C-alpha positions as CSV (number, residue, x, y, z in Angstrom):
1,M,4.5,-12.7,2.4
2,S,6.6,-13.2,-1.0
3,T,9.8,-12.2,-1.8
4,L,11.9,-11.3,-4.9
5,G,14.0,-14.7,-5.6
6,G,17.5,-15.1,-6.4
7,S,16.6,-14.6,-10.4
8,W,15.2,-11.2,-10.0
9,Q,16.1,-9.0,-12.8
10,R,16.6,-5.2,-12.5
11,P,13.8,-4.0,-15.0
12,M,15.1,-1.9,-17.9
13,P,15.3,2.0,-17.2
14,D,12.4,4.3,-18.3
15,A,12.5,6.1,-21.6
16,R,13.4,9.4,-19.6
17,R,16.6,7.7,-17.9
18,L,17.7,6.4,-21.5
19,R,17.2,9.8,-22.5
20,I,19.6,11.0,-20.0
21,D,21.9,8.7,-20.9
22,I,22.3,9.4,-24.5
23,A,22.7,13.2,-23.5
24,I,25.5,12.3,-20.9
25,G,27.4,10.1,-23.5
26,L,27.4,12.8,-25.9
27,A,28.5,15.2,-23.5
28,V,31.5,13.5,-22.2
29,A,32.6,12.5,-25.7
30,V,32.6,15.9,-26.6
31,V,34.7,17.0,-23.6
32,A,36.5,13.9,-24.2
33,L,37.7,15.4,-27.7
34,G,38.4,19.0,-26.0
35,N,40.6,17.3,-23.5
36,L,42.3,15.2,-26.7
37,T,42.9,19.0,-28.3
38,L,44.6,20.1,-24.9
39,T,46.8,17.0,-24.5
40,R,48.1,17.7,-28.2
41,S,48.5,21.1,-27.6
42,A,50.4,20.4,-24.2
43,G,52.8,17.8,-25.9
44,A,51.9,15.4,-23.3
45,F,52.4,12.0,-25.3
46,I,53.4,8.6,-23.7
47,G,55.4,6.6,-26.5
48,H,54.7,7.3,-30.1
49,P,51.0,8.5,-30.8
50,P,48.8,7.6,-33.6
51,S,47.6,9.9,-36.2
52,L,45.0,12.4,-35.3
53,A,42.1,10.6,-37.0
54,E,42.9,7.3,-35.0
55,Q,43.3,9.4,-31.5
56,I,39.6,10.8,-32.1
57,V,38.5,7.2,-32.9
58,W,39.8,5.7,-29.9
59,A,38.5,8.9,-27.8
60,L,35.3,8.4,-29.2
61,L,35.7,4.6,-28.8
62,C,35.9,4.7,-25.3
63,T,33.3,7.4,-24.2
64,L,30.5,7.4,-26.8
65,P,28.9,3.8,-25.8
66,L,28.1,5.9,-22.6
67,C,25.0,6.7,-24.5
68,F,23.7,3.0,-23.9
69,R,25.3,2.3,-20.7
70,R,21.9,1.2,-19.0
71,R,20.2,0.0,-22.1
72,W,22.9,-2.7,-22.9
73,P,25.2,-2.7,-19.9
74,D,27.0,-5.9,-21.0
75,A,27.9,-4.8,-24.5
76,V,29.1,-1.3,-23.5
77,A,31.4,-2.7,-20.7
78,V,32.9,-5.1,-23.1
79,I,33.2,-2.7,-26.1
80,V,34.6,0.3,-23.8
81,S,37.2,-2.1,-22.2
82,I,38.4,-3.6,-25.1
83,A,38.7,0.0,-26.6
84,F,40.5,1.0,-23.9
85,I,43.2,-1.5,-23.7
86,A,43.6,-1.1,-27.4
87,G,43.7,2.6,-27.1
88,Q,46.6,2.4,-24.3
89,T,48.6,0.1,-26.5
90,R,48.3,2.3,-29.4
91,S,49.5,5.2,-27.0
92,A,46.1,7.1,-27.6
93,P,47.1,10.3,-25.7
94,E,43.3,11.0,-23.9
95,Q,43.4,8.8,-21.2
96,Q,41.7,10.6,-18.3
97,F,38.1,10.3,-19.8
98,A,38.6,7.0,-20.9
99,T,39.4,6.0,-17.7
100,G,36.7,7.6,-16.0
101,S,34.4,5.7,-18.9
102,L,35.8,2.5,-17.8
103,F,35.0,2.7,-14.3
104,A,31.4,4.3,-15.0
105,V,30.5,0.8,-17.0
106,I,31.7,-1.3,-14.6
107,Y,30.0,0.2,-12.0
108,T,26.7,0.5,-14.4
109,L,27.1,-3.3,-15.4
110,G,26.8,-4.2,-11.5
111,A,23.9,-1.8,-11.1
112,W,21.7,-2.3,-13.9
113,G,23.0,-5.8,-15.7
114,R,19.7,-7.9,-16.0
115,D,21.5,-11.0,-15.2
116,H,23.4,-10.4,-12.1
117,R,25.1,-13.5,-11.7
118,R,26.9,-12.9,-15.6
119,S,27.4,-9.2,-14.6
120,R,29.3,-10.3,-11.6
121,W,31.4,-12.8,-13.9
122,L,32.0,-10.5,-16.4
123,R,32.9,-7.7,-14.3
124,A,35.7,-9.7,-12.5
125,G,37.0,-10.9,-15.8
126,I,37.0,-7.3,-17.2
127,I,38.8,-6.6,-14.2
128,V,41.6,-9.4,-14.1
129,A,42.0,-8.8,-17.7
130,M,42.9,-5.0,-16.8
131,F,45.4,-6.4,-14.4
132,V,46.6,-8.6,-16.6
133,W,47.2,-6.0,-19.1
134,L,49.0,-3.8,-16.5
135,G,51.2,-6.3,-15.4
136,I,52.4,-6.9,-19.2
137,T,53.0,-2.9,-19.3
138,Y,55.0,-3.1,-16.4
139,L,57.1,-6.0,-17.7
140,I,57.5,-4.2,-21.0
141,A,58.5,-1.3,-19.4
142,L,60.8,-2.2,-16.7
143,P,63.7,-3.0,-19.1
144,H,64.0,0.4,-20.2
145,L,64.0,2.2,-17.1
146,S,67.0,3.9,-16.0
147,A,68.1,5.2,-13.0
148,A,67.8,8.8,-14.6
149,E,64.1,8.8,-14.5
150,F,64.1,8.8,-10.7
151,V,66.8,11.3,-9.9
152,K,64.2,13.2,-7.6
153,A,63.2,10.2,-5.7
154,D,63.3,10.5,-2.0
155,G,62.4,7.8,0.1
156,P,62.8,4.5,1.9
157,V,61.4,2.3,-0.9
158,S,63.1,1.7,-4.2
159,P,61.8,4.0,-6.8
160,I,60.8,1.6,-9.0
161,L,59.1,-0.9,-6.6
162,A,57.3,2.4,-5.5
163,A,56.1,3.0,-8.8
164,L,54.9,-0.5,-9.3
165,I,52.7,-0.6,-5.8
166,N,51.5,2.8,-6.5
167,G,50.0,1.7,-9.6
168,V,48.6,-1.2,-8.5
169,L,47.2,0.4,-5.0
170,V,45.3,3.2,-7.4
171,N,44.1,0.4,-10.0
172,V,42.5,-2.0,-6.9
173,V,41.2,1.0,-5.1
174,A,39.6,2.6,-8.1
175,F,38.4,-1.1,-9.7
176,G,37.3,-2.1,-6.1
177,F,35.2,1.2,-5.6
178,A,33.3,0.7,-9.5
179,Y,32.6,-2.8,-8.5
180,Y,31.4,-2.3,-5.1
181,F,29.4,0.4,-5.4
182,G,27.6,-1.1,-8.6
183,E,26.7,-4.1,-6.1
184,L,25.2,-2.1,-3.6
185,A,23.1,-0.1,-6.2
186,W,21.9,-3.4,-7.3
187,T,21.3,-4.6,-3.7
188,A,19.4,-1.7,-2.9
189,E,16.9,-1.5,-5.7
190,R,16.5,-5.3,-5.5
191,R,15.3,-4.5,-1.5
192,R,13.4,-1.2,-2.8
193,Q,11.4,-3.5,-5.1
194,Q,10.9,-6.2,-2.5
195,V,9.6,-3.6,-0.1
196,E,7.1,-2.5,-2.8
197,A,6.0,-5.8,-3.7
198,Q,5.5,-6.7,-0.1
199,S,3.5,-3.5,0.4
200,A,1.2,-4.1,-2.6
201,E,0.7,-7.7,-1.1
202,L,-0.3,-6.2,2.4
203,V,-2.6,-3.4,0.4
204,A,-4.1,-6.2,-1.7
205,A,-4.8,-8.4,1.3
206,H,-6.1,-5.3,3.3
207,E,-8.8,-4.7,0.8
208,E,-9.7,-8.4,0.4
209,E,-10.0,-8.4,4.4
210,A,-12.0,-5.2,4.3
211,A,-14.5,-6.6,1.5
212,R,-14.6,-9.7,3.5
213,T,-15.2,-7.8,6.6
214,V,-18.3,-6.0,4.8
215,L,-19.8,-8.9,3.5
216,H,-19.6,-10.7,7.0
217,E,-21.5,-7.5,8.6
218,R,-24.1,-7.4,6.1
219,L,-24.9,-10.9,6.3
220,R,-25.1,-10.3,9.8
221,I,-27.2,-7.3,9.3
222,A,-29.5,-9.5,7.0
223,R,-30.3,-12.2,9.3
224,E,-31.2,-9.4,12.2
225,L,-33.4,-8.3,9.4
226,H,-34.8,-11.6,8.7
227,D,-35.3,-12.0,12.4
228,V,-37.5,-8.7,12.2
229,V,-39.3,-10.5,8.8
230,A,-39.6,-13.6,10.7
231,H,-41.4,-11.8,13.7
232,H,-43.8,-10.0,11.3
233,V,-44.9,-13.0,9.4
234,S,-45.3,-14.4,12.8
235,V,-47.6,-11.6,14.0
236,M,-49.4,-12.0,10.6
237,G,-50.2,-15.8,11.4
238,V,-51.4,-15.1,14.7
239,Q,-53.7,-12.3,13.2
240,A,-55.1,-14.0,10.4
241,S,-55.9,-16.8,12.6
242,A,-57.8,-14.6,15.2
243,A,-59.5,-12.7,12.4
244,R,-60.7,-16.4,11.1
245,R,-62.0,-17.3,14.3
246,V,-63.9,-14.1,15.0
247,F,-65.0,-13.2,11.4
248,D,-68.6,-14.4,11.8
249,R,-69.3,-13.3,15.1
250,N,-67.4,-10.2,15.7
251,P,-66.8,-8.4,12.2
252,P,-65.1,-5.3,13.8
253,K,-62.4,-7.3,15.7
254,A,-61.7,-9.4,12.6
255,K,-61.5,-6.2,10.6
256,E,-59.0,-4.9,13.5
257,A,-56.9,-8.1,12.9
258,L,-57.0,-7.9,9.2
259,A,-55.7,-4.2,9.4
260,A,-52.9,-5.6,11.8
261,V,-52.0,-8.3,9.1
262,E,-52.0,-5.7,6.3
263,Q,-49.6,-3.2,8.3
264,S,-47.3,-6.4,9.2
265,A,-47.2,-7.6,5.7
266,R,-46.1,-3.8,4.5
267,T,-43.6,-3.7,7.2
268,A,-42.2,-7.2,6.3
269,V,-42.3,-6.6,2.7
270,D,-40.0,-3.2,3.4
271,E,-37.7,-5.2,5.5
272,L,-37.4,-7.7,3.2
273,H,-36.4,-5.5,0.5
274,R,-33.6,-3.8,2.5
275,M,-32.4,-7.1,3.3
276,L,-32.2,-8.1,-0.1
277,G,-30.4,-4.5,-1.0
278,L,-27.7,-5.6,1.4
279,L,-27.1,-9.1,-0.1
280,R,-27.6,-7.7,-3.7
281,H,-24.4,-6.1,-3.4
282,T,-21.6,-8.3,-5.4
283,D,-18.2,-6.3,-4.9
284,A,-17.6,-8.4,-1.7
285,P,-15.6,-11.8,-1.9
286,A,-17.5,-14.9,-1.4
287,I,-17.6,-16.5,2.4
288,P,-14.7,-19.0,2.5
289,A,-15.7,-22.5,2.6
290,Q,-14.4,-23.2,6.0
291,A,-16.1,-20.0,7.1
292,S,-18.6,-21.1,10.4
293,P,-21.7,-19.0,11.9
294,A,-19.1,-17.6,14.3
295,D,-17.4,-15.7,11.5
296,M,-20.8,-13.7,10.8
297,E,-20.1,-11.9,14.4
298,P,-17.8,-9.4,15.2
299,P,-15.1,-10.3,17.5
300,G,-15.6,-9.7,21.0
301,G,-18.6,-8.8,22.9
302,T,-20.5,-5.9,23.4
303,P,-22.4,-4.2,26.1
304,D,-25.9,-6.3,26.3
305,S,-25.2,-8.6,23.8
306,S,-25.9,-12.3,24.3
307,P,-26.9,-15.0,22.0
308,A,-30.3,-15.2,23.7
309,T,-31.3,-11.9,22.5
310,T,-33.1,-11.7,19.3
311,A,-32.9,-8.8,16.9
312,A,-36.6,-8.2,17.0
313,A,-36.1,-7.7,20.8
314,M,-33.9,-4.9,20.3
315,G,-34.4,-1.5,19.7
316,L,-33.8,2.1,20.9
317,H,-36.6,1.5,23.6
318,R,-33.8,-0.8,25.2
319,L,-31.0,1.9,25.4
320,P,-31.4,2.8,28.8
321,E,-30.4,-1.1,29.6
322,L,-27.5,-0.7,27.2
323,L,-26.4,2.5,29.3
324,D,-26.9,0.9,32.5
325,S,-24.3,-1.8,31.7
326,V,-22.0,1.0,30.2
327,R,-22.3,2.7,33.6
328,H,-21.6,-0.6,35.4
329,A,-18.4,-1.0,33.3
330,G,-17.1,2.3,34.6
331,L,-18.3,4.9,32.0
332,E,-20.4,7.6,33.0
333,T,-23.7,7.9,30.7
334,S,-26.4,10.3,29.6
335,L,-29.5,10.0,27.5
336,G,-31.2,12.6,26.1
337,V,-34.2,12.5,23.6
338,F,-35.4,15.9,21.6
339,G,-38.4,16.1,19.9
340,D,-41.7,14.5,19.4
341,A,-40.8,10.6,19.2
342,V,-42.7,8.9,16.6
343,E,-42.9,5.0,16.2
344,L,-40.1,3.4,14.1
345,P,-39.7,0.5,11.9
346,E,-38.4,-2.3,13.7
347,S,-35.0,-2.4,11.8
348,L,-34.6,1.3,12.1
349,S,-34.9,1.5,15.5
350,L,-32.8,-1.9,15.8
351,A,-30.1,-0.3,13.6
352,G,-30.2,2.8,15.6
353,Y,-29.6,0.8,18.9
354,R,-26.5,-1.0,17.1
355,I,-25.0,1.9,16.4
356,V,-25.3,3.3,20.1
357,Q,-23.9,-0.1,21.4
358,E,-20.8,0.0,18.6
359,A,-20.0,3.6,19.9
360,A,-20.2,2.6,23.6
361,T,-18.3,-0.4,22.7
362,N,-15.6,1.9,21.2
363,A,-15.6,4.3,24.0
364,L,-15.4,1.6,26.6
365,K,-12.5,-0.6,24.8
366,H,-10.3,1.9,22.8
367,A,-11.0,5.7,23.6
368,E,-10.3,5.7,27.5
369,A,-13.2,7.7,27.7
370,T,-14.7,8.5,31.2
371,K,-18.1,10.1,29.6
372,L,-20.4,9.1,27.3
373,D,-23.2,11.4,25.9
374,V,-26.1,9.8,23.5
375,R,-28.6,12.1,22.3
376,I,-31.6,11.4,20.1
377,R,-33.5,13.8,18.1
378,Y,-36.6,13.4,16.0
379,H,-36.6,16.3,13.3
380,A,-39.7,16.4,11.1
381,D,-38.3,14.1,8.5
382,E,-35.2,12.5,9.8
383,L,-33.9,10.3,13.2
384,E,-30.8,12.0,14.1
385,L,-28.2,9.4,16.6
386,D,-25.5,11.5,18.5
387,V,-23.1,9.7,20.5
388,A,-19.8,11.4,21.8
389,D,-17.4,10.6,24.4
390,N,-14.5,12.8,25.9
391,G,-11.4,9.9,25.0
392,R,-8.9,10.1,22.7
393,G,-9.9,11.7,19.5
394,G,-7.4,11.6,16.6
395,P,-7.5,9.2,13.5
396,V,-11.0,7.2,13.1
397,R,-10.9,4.3,15.2
398,K,-11.8,1.0,14.4
399,A,-14.5,0.0,17.4
400,G,-15.7,-3.1,18.5
401,G,-13.9,-5.2,15.9
402,L,-16.1,-4.5,12.9
403,G,-16.7,-1.0,13.8
404,L,-17.5,1.8,11.9
405,I,-18.0,-0.8,9.1
406,G,-21.0,-2.2,10.6
407,M,-22.1,1.5,11.3
408,R,-21.7,2.4,7.6
409,E,-23.6,-0.8,6.5
410,R,-26.7,-0.3,8.9
411,V,-26.8,3.5,8.2
412,A,-26.4,3.0,4.2
413,A,-29.1,0.1,4.5
414,H,-31.7,2.8,5.5
415,A,-30.4,5.3,3.0
416,G,-28.8,7.2,5.9
417,S,-25.5,9.0,6.3
418,L,-22.7,8.9,9.0
419,E,-20.4,10.9,10.3
420,A,-17.6,10.0,12.5
421,G,-14.5,11.2,13.8
422,P,-12.6,13.5,16.7
423,R,-15.2,16.2,18.3
424,T,-14.5,19.5,17.3
425,G,-13.3,21.8,20.0
426,G,-12.6,19.3,22.6
427,P,-11.3,15.8,23.2
428,G,-13.1,12.9,22.2
429,F,-14.8,10.9,19.4
430,R,-18.1,11.6,17.9
431,V,-20.6,9.7,15.6
432,R,-23.6,10.9,14.2
433,A,-26.0,8.9,12.3
434,R,-29.2,10.2,10.4
435,F,-32.0,8.2,9.1
436,P,-34.8,9.6,6.8
437,L,-38.3,8.8,8.2
438,H,-41.5,8.2,6.3
439,R,-39.1,6.9,3.1
440,P,-41.4,5.7,0.8
441,A,-41.3,1.8,0.5
442,P,-39.7,0.7,-2.7
443,A,-42.0,-0.5,-5.8
444,V,-42.3,-4.2,-6.2
445,T,-41.9,-5.1,-9.6
446,Q,-43.9,-7.8,-11.2
447,A,-42.8,-10.8,-12.4
């Protein structure tokens, strides 16, 4: 899992935030000019103020740069700091909003500075410069202070000392808060982006794993179809050999054997097209070099699964044995067959068996169920498999390692449809698969 290193830089704010900064900067500048007017009207001057034009210049220099505080935080912090000290040196009467602007740019420099290490040194330098200027101001003002200015003083601390401590303390708190909250905002944004980066990595890893799982399941299904094709090819060989041997002395028998060869050939071609259709997808990643044959199988076993059991021997006719093994595992089972049963292609029968097997495994391992109901319905144009348990419903569960992925791939290989989710009207989980019957074999393109 990657993390954002120490060289991380906070991205530039978007256009909307930059427009907000311009609006705020203009608003503060206008209000500062209004405050300057009120200060002049009240005669609240310290020292000998400069001309009105110069007063306006210092008020605007301390506030207008806020329009660009997040676009160029370093430059704005330096400009406002210099303007603040220069304006105070010139006895500019507008101080309230100038002071607020100073604290705002120090905070912004900490929160939005591109180079955080440089912004730390720059903020520290500005704060030190402010306290140096404050100390020089006190040193200049002290010789001119007299006891007449503190006639109302009443306390245990010397009035001059109290004024000095108060000024220093207020500035320490104000600058400390500006520095601290700027640092806090930068750290919070860094952590947020780190979480987003990690989340993106997790999503990418999950998608890659899901694609890999789909590929592995397709290969497993294709291997089963390969077994079915191999079985039919073997039957074709046996029937062809029998037809050759009896061709002269028993033509009807030979004709019957050749008809079986023809039927097996058609079935094998259909299954081969289905297998190639599974392997034709290119949206899944390649198998890793270190993959082994065991990687193609789902983790863990399922009822009635063993290496000795071949795909060609599986099918819906084996469902009673499967449900017996489930019953011995502690799950009450029932099997219902509705409609007129028809002979199914081996791959379709195998797909139906595997879906019921996977659903039964899910009920045993994950659903905390006590009952499993399996229903097979033969409709005029489709085969329907309905498997329901009485366990936990809720979100779609991951069944039997590959679970629903394997079900979907098997159903898709036969152009069917799959529904899986909580049962309606009661607790439990339901899997319903529909397979079209008498689906025409895909056309074979000529080379």
